[in-house]
Structures are given as structure tokens and as C-alpha cells.
N, CA and C atoms as an extended XYZ file, in Angstrom:
252
Properties=species:S:1:pos:R:3:atomname:S:1:resname:S:1:resid:I:1 pbc="F F F"
N        -5.382      -14.145       -5.302 N   MET     1
C        -4.469      -14.633       -4.216 CA  MET     1
C        -3.408      -13.776       -3.849 C   MET     1
N        -2.862      -13.155       -5.011 N   TYR     2
C        -1.584      -12.095       -4.888 CA  TYR     2
C        -2.592      -10.982       -4.486 C   TYR     2
N        -3.866      -10.470       -4.744 N   LEU     3
C        -4.337       -9.222       -4.114 CA  LEU     3
C        -4.776       -9.563       -2.827 C   LEU     3
N        -5.253      -10.886       -2.515 N   MET     4
C        -5.598      -11.264       -1.012 CA  MET     4
C        -4.205      -10.898       -0.044 C   MET     4
N        -3.554      -11.566       -0.586 N   MET     5
C        -2.064      -11.428        0.307 CA  MET     5
C        -1.481      -10.053        0.606 C   MET     5
N        -1.607       -9.143       -0.524 N   MET     6
C        -1.040       -7.885       -0.357 CA  MET     6
C        -2.038       -7.081        0.665 C   MET     6
N        -3.178       -7.224        0.621 N   LYS     7
C        -4.502       -6.501        1.491 CA  LYS     7
C        -4.094       -6.818        2.844 C   LYS     7
N        -3.763       -8.039        3.047 N   ILE     8
C        -3.615       -8.513        4.256 CA  ILE     8
C        -2.193       -7.929        5.058 C   ILE     8
N        -1.332       -7.761        4.072 N   ILE     9
C        -0.002       -7.350        4.595 CA  ILE     9
C        -0.308       -5.715        4.764 C   ILE     9
N        -1.115       -5.148        3.871 N   LEU    10
C        -1.493       -3.554        4.086 CA  LEU    10
C        -2.021       -3.444        5.510 C   LEU    10
N        -3.014       -4.222        5.685 N   ILE    11
C        -3.928       -3.906        7.280 CA  ILE    11
C        -3.101       -4.092        8.427 C   ILE    11
N        -2.363       -5.460        8.355 N   GLN    12
C        -1.010       -5.407        9.313 CA  GLN    12
C        -0.270       -4.365        9.629 C   GLN    12
N         0.142       -3.622        8.458 N   MET    13
C         1.234       -2.684        8.833 CA  MET    13
C         0.621       -1.268        9.059 C   MET    13
N        -1.023       -1.111        8.860 N   GLU    14
C        -1.673        0.036        9.239 CA  GLU    14
C        -1.932       -0.185       10.632 C   GLU    14
N        -2.237       -1.169       10.885 N   LEU    15
C        -2.542       -1.373       12.404 CA  LEU    15
C        -1.462       -1.151       13.303 C   LEU    15
N        -0.237       -1.467       12.877 N   LYS    16
C         0.948       -1.000       13.559 CA  LYS    16
C         1.370        0.442       13.650 C   LYS    16
N         0.992        1.132       12.931 N   MET    17
C         1.496        2.670       12.700 CA  MET    17
C         0.356        3.669       13.513 C   MET    17
N         1.029        4.758       14.031 N   LYS    18
C         0.296        5.724       14.495 CA  LYS    18
C        -0.130        6.660       13.298 C   LYS    18
N        -1.374        7.152       13.750 N   LYS    19
C        -2.065        7.995       12.593 CA  LYS    19
C        -1.108        9.508       12.441 C   LYS    19
N        -0.498        9.464       11.601 N   LYS    20
C         0.175       10.713       11.214 CA  LYS    20
C        -0.391       11.583        9.669 C   LYS    20
N         0.046       10.620        9.077 N   GLN    21
C        -0.375       11.092        7.583 CA  GLN    21
C        -0.929       10.023        6.712 C   GLN    21
N        -1.899       10.494        5.982 N   ILE    22
C        -2.758        9.310        5.254 CA  ILE    22
C        -2.384        9.078        3.629 C   ILE    22
N        -1.487        8.096        3.440 N   ALA    23
C        -1.132        8.013        1.968 CA  ALA    23
C        -1.972        7.392        1.134 C   ALA    23
N        -2.529        7.996        0.124 N   LYS    24
C        -3.397        7.387       -0.995 CA  LYS    24
C        -2.597        6.722       -2.080 C   LYS    24
N        -2.562        5.494       -2.032 N   LEU    25
C        -1.845        4.756       -3.119 CA  LEU    25
C        -2.631        3.996       -3.873 C   LEU    25
N        -2.672        4.494       -5.249 N   GLN    26
C        -3.250        3.770       -6.351 CA  GLN    26
C        -2.440        2.800       -7.012 C   GLN    26
N        -2.597        1.540       -6.797 N   ILE    27
C        -1.475        0.449       -7.197 CA  ILE    27
C        -2.000       -0.446       -8.415 C   ILE    27
N        -1.351       -0.473       -9.371 N   MET    28
C        -1.463       -1.391      -10.410 CA  MET    28
C        -0.760       -2.684      -10.242 C   MET    28
N        -1.624       -3.589      -10.187 N   ILE    29
C        -0.883       -5.158      -10.137 CA  ILE    29
C        -1.140       -5.921      -11.369 C   ILE    29
N         0.071       -6.452      -11.811 N   GLU    30
C         0.259       -7.389      -12.797 CA  GLU    30
C        -0.045       -8.676      -12.325 C   GLU    30
N        -1.184       -9.098      -12.756 N   VAL    31
C        -1.546      -10.628      -12.335 CA  VAL    31
C        -1.389      -11.499      -13.425 C   VAL    31
N        -0.255      -12.224      -13.453 N   ASP    32
C        -0.024      -13.092      -14.571 CA  ASP    32
C        -0.601      -14.513      -14.503 C   ASP    32
N        -1.544      -14.770      -13.308 N   GLN    33
C        -2.051      -16.365      -12.893 CA  GLN    33
C        -3.265      -16.290      -13.670 C   GLN    33
N        -2.971      -17.418      -14.615 N   MET    34
C        -4.346      -17.761      -15.499 CA  MET    34
C        -4.204      -16.895      -16.692 C   MET    34
N        -3.597      -16.127      -16.659 N   LYS    35
C        -3.523      -14.849      -17.916 CA  LYS    35
C        -4.899      -14.009      -17.715 C   LYS    35
N        -5.021      -13.852      -16.621 N   LYS    36
C        -6.185      -12.868      -16.075 CA  LYS    36
C        -5.843      -11.036      -16.375 C   LYS    36
N        -6.995      -10.618      -16.533 N   LYS    37
C        -6.554       -8.979      -17.090 CA  LYS    37
C        -6.015       -8.472      -15.643 C   LYS    37
N        -5.196       -7.203      -16.008 N   THR    38
C        -4.547       -6.585      -14.821 CA  THR    38
C        -5.770       -5.970      -13.975 C   THR    38
N        -5.530       -5.999      -12.617 N   LYS    39
C        -6.601       -5.508      -11.742 CA  LYS    39
C        -5.778       -4.250      -10.990 C   LYS    39
N        -6.936       -3.296      -10.648 N   LYS    40
C        -6.296       -2.050      -10.241 CA  LYS    40
C        -6.914       -1.957       -8.865 C   LYS    40
N        -6.362       -1.674       -7.874 N   VAL    41
C        -6.454       -1.624       -6.581 CA  VAL    41
C        -6.652       -0.554       -5.714 C   VAL    41
N        -7.171        0.544       -5.388 N   GLU    42
C        -6.999        1.728       -4.501 CA  GLU    42
C        -7.053        1.112       -3.002 C   GLU    42
N        -5.763        1.661       -2.363 N   ILE    43
C        -5.723        1.331       -0.964 CA  ILE    43
C        -5.290        2.523       -0.297 C   ILE    43
N        -6.199        2.460        0.939 N   LYS    44
C        -5.641        4.049        1.995 CA  LYS    44
C        -4.902        3.290        2.893 C   LYS    44
N        -3.536        3.874        3.049 N   ILE    45
C        -2.644        3.377        4.111 CA  ILE    45
C        -2.334        4.571        5.189 C   ILE    45
N        -2.063        4.368        6.331 N   THR    46
C        -1.936        5.076        7.000 CA  THR    46
C        -0.314        5.152        7.760 C   THR    46
N         0.533        6.190        7.287 N   PHE    47
C         1.971        6.207        7.478 CA  PHE    47
C         2.419        7.219        8.301 C   PHE    47
N         3.505        7.101        9.143 N   MET    48
C         4.197        7.967        9.610 CA  MET    48
C         4.977        8.906        8.581 C   MET    48
N         5.974        8.128        7.934 N   THR    49
C         6.889        8.715        7.049 CA  THR    49
C         6.678        8.141        5.513 C   THR    49
N         7.303        8.764        4.589 N   MET    50
C         7.486        8.515        3.287 CA  MET    50
C         8.242        7.464        3.284 C   MET    50
N         9.262        7.481        4.229 N   LYS    51
C        10.259        6.123        4.004 CA  LYS    51
C         9.560        4.857        4.404 C   LYS    51
N         8.508        4.706        5.070 N   LYS    52
C         7.840        3.455        5.205 CA  LYS    52
C         7.143        2.750        4.010 C   LYS    52
N         6.688        4.012        3.178 N   ILE    53
C         5.736        3.872        2.015 CA  ILE    53
C         6.724        3.040        1.129 C   ILE    53
N         7.974        3.705        0.972 N   VAL    54
C         9.106        2.862        0.230 CA  VAL    54
C         9.445        1.580        0.693 C   VAL    54
N         9.614        1.401        1.828 N   ILE    55
C         9.848        0.158        2.613 CA  ILE    55
C         8.561       -0.932        2.252 C   ILE    55
N         7.263       -0.296        2.232 N   LEU    56
C         6.142       -1.274        1.980 CA  LEU    56
C         6.000       -1.771        0.453 C   LEU    56
N         6.681       -0.732       -0.189 N   MET    57
C         6.429       -1.066       -1.606 CA  MET    57
C         7.515       -2.352       -1.888 C   MET    57
N         8.557       -2.224       -1.303 N   GLN    58
C         9.663       -3.131       -1.403 CA  GLN    58
C         9.037       -4.566       -0.710 C   GLN    58
N         8.566       -4.635        0.248 N   VAL    59
C         8.141       -5.687        0.835 CA  VAL    59
C         6.951       -6.511        0.133 C   VAL    59
N         6.015       -5.555       -0.535 N   MET    60
C         5.174       -6.186       -1.422 CA  MET    60
C         5.514       -6.698       -2.439 C   MET    60
N         6.676       -6.328       -3.230 N   LYS    61
C         7.361       -6.821       -4.503 CA  LYS    61
C         7.880       -8.178       -4.185 C   LYS    61
N         8.349       -8.122       -3.038 N   GLN    62
C         9.158       -9.565       -2.595 CA  GLN    62
C         7.833      -10.381       -2.056 C   GLN    62
N         6.971      -10.230       -1.672 N   LYS    63
C         5.785      -11.098       -1.167 CA  LYS    63
C         5.042      -11.601       -2.233 C   LYS    63
N         4.516      -10.807       -3.359 N   ILE    64
C         3.684      -11.102       -4.216 CA  ILE    64
C         4.668      -11.729       -5.805 C   ILE    64
N         5.825      -11.156       -5.700 N   LYS    65
C         6.670      -11.609       -6.762 CA  LYS    65
C         6.340      -11.154       -7.987 C   LYS    65
N         5.588      -10.003       -8.127 N   LYS    66
C         4.965       -9.489       -9.403 CA  LYS    66
C         5.364       -8.008       -9.444 C   LYS    66
N         5.207       -7.255      -10.388 N   ASP    67
C         5.833       -6.102      -10.621 CA  ASP    67
C         4.616       -5.093      -10.166 C   ASP    67
N         5.051       -4.250       -9.273 N   VAL    68
C         4.200       -3.415       -8.167 CA  VAL    68
C         4.231       -1.760       -8.939 C   VAL    68
N         3.351       -1.453       -9.583 N   ILE    69
C         3.660        0.023      -10.078 CA  ILE    69
C         2.554        0.948       -9.347 C   ILE    69
N         3.507        2.102       -9.043 N   VAL    70
C         2.604        3.081       -8.099 CA  VAL    70
C         2.167        3.835       -9.228 C   VAL    70
N         0.849        4.215       -9.331 N   MET    71
C         0.372        4.993      -10.288 CA  MET    71
C         0.155        6.241       -9.843 C   MET    71
N        -0.463        6.533       -8.534 N   LYS    72
C        -0.499        7.820       -7.882 CA  LYS    72
C        -0.365        7.727       -6.501 C   LYS    72
N         0.461        8.765       -5.741 N   ASP    73
C         0.854        8.895       -4.521 CA  ASP    73
C         0.985       10.217       -4.072 C   ASP    73
N        -0.082       10.460       -2.990 N   GLU    74
C         0.116       11.715       -2.121 CA  GLU    74
C        -0.054       11.469       -0.923 C   GLU    74
N         0.619       12.683       -0.246 N   ILE    75
C         0.724       12.408        1.297 CA  ILE    75
C        -0.223       13.591        1.772 C   ILE    75
N        -1.043       13.229        2.612 N   ILE    76
C        -2.391       14.051        3.267 CA  ILE    76
C        -2.169       14.239        4.582 C   ILE    76
N        -2.042       15.452        4.951 N   LYS    77
C        -1.747       15.846        6.462 CA  LYS    77
C        -3.190       15.565        7.162 C   LYS    77
N        -3.074       14.777        8.201 N   ASP    78
C        -4.414       14.454        8.877 CA  ASP    78
C        -4.362       15.391       10.108 C   ASP    78
N        -5.395       16.375        9.778 N   ASP    79
C        -5.402       17.395       11.220 CA  ASP    79
C        -6.396       16.942       12.198 C   ASP    79
N        -7.178       16.001       11.954 N   SER    80
C        -8.094       15.508       12.744 CA  SER    80
C        -7.109       14.620       13.791 C   SER    80
N        -5.944       14.256       13.702 N   VAL    81
C        -5.241       13.609       14.750 CA  VAL    81
C        -4.345       14.374       15.515 C   VAL    81
N        -4.457       14.241       16.816 N   GLN    82
C        -3.712       15.209       17.495 CA  GLN    82
C        -2.305       14.568       18.161 C   GLN    82
N        -1.223       15.212       18.341 N   ASP    83
C        -0.206       14.480       18.783 CA  ASP    83
C        -0.490       14.317       20.082 C   ASP    83
N         0.087       13.114       20.818 N   GLU    84
C         0.003       12.767       22.196 CA  GLU    84
C         0.931       13.338       22.955 C   GLU    84
């Protein structure tokens, strides 16, 4: 349920943003429900600035009320998208 909620949030935010940079975030989420094993989710998100990534991390922490640990993050310049 937490993973599904997080995915929905990410998709909604991705749709609202202009494609400038692609942030590849590999996020480890501690799922305490029913004592299930820790699940790893790899998500591709489009962002304009690194600041919005930080904001998204904060939003996710509040929404799922669990510890969200960023395992790997890198910003890749998307040359295929031209400025309008």
C-alpha cells in the first residue's frame, strides 16, 4: 500500500514538470507492515531542479510515514529535450 501510494505521488509530480533533467533515484523503503521484507524500488523521475527532488523526498516521508533512504541519485542532462 505504501509503495503504491508513493508511485502515484511520483507519477503525479512527473506529469506536472517540464522535462529538463532526468533524476534516477533508487529508493529503499522500509516496509514495517506485516513484518514484510524491505523492498527496493527504482524510479525514473523528471525534474527541473535538484531542489524539487529534495522537496519530493520530504513529501514522500510525510505521505508514507516511513523512513525513505536514497541509495543512489544522479542527475542526467537530457539533450533530447529542447528549450521552448
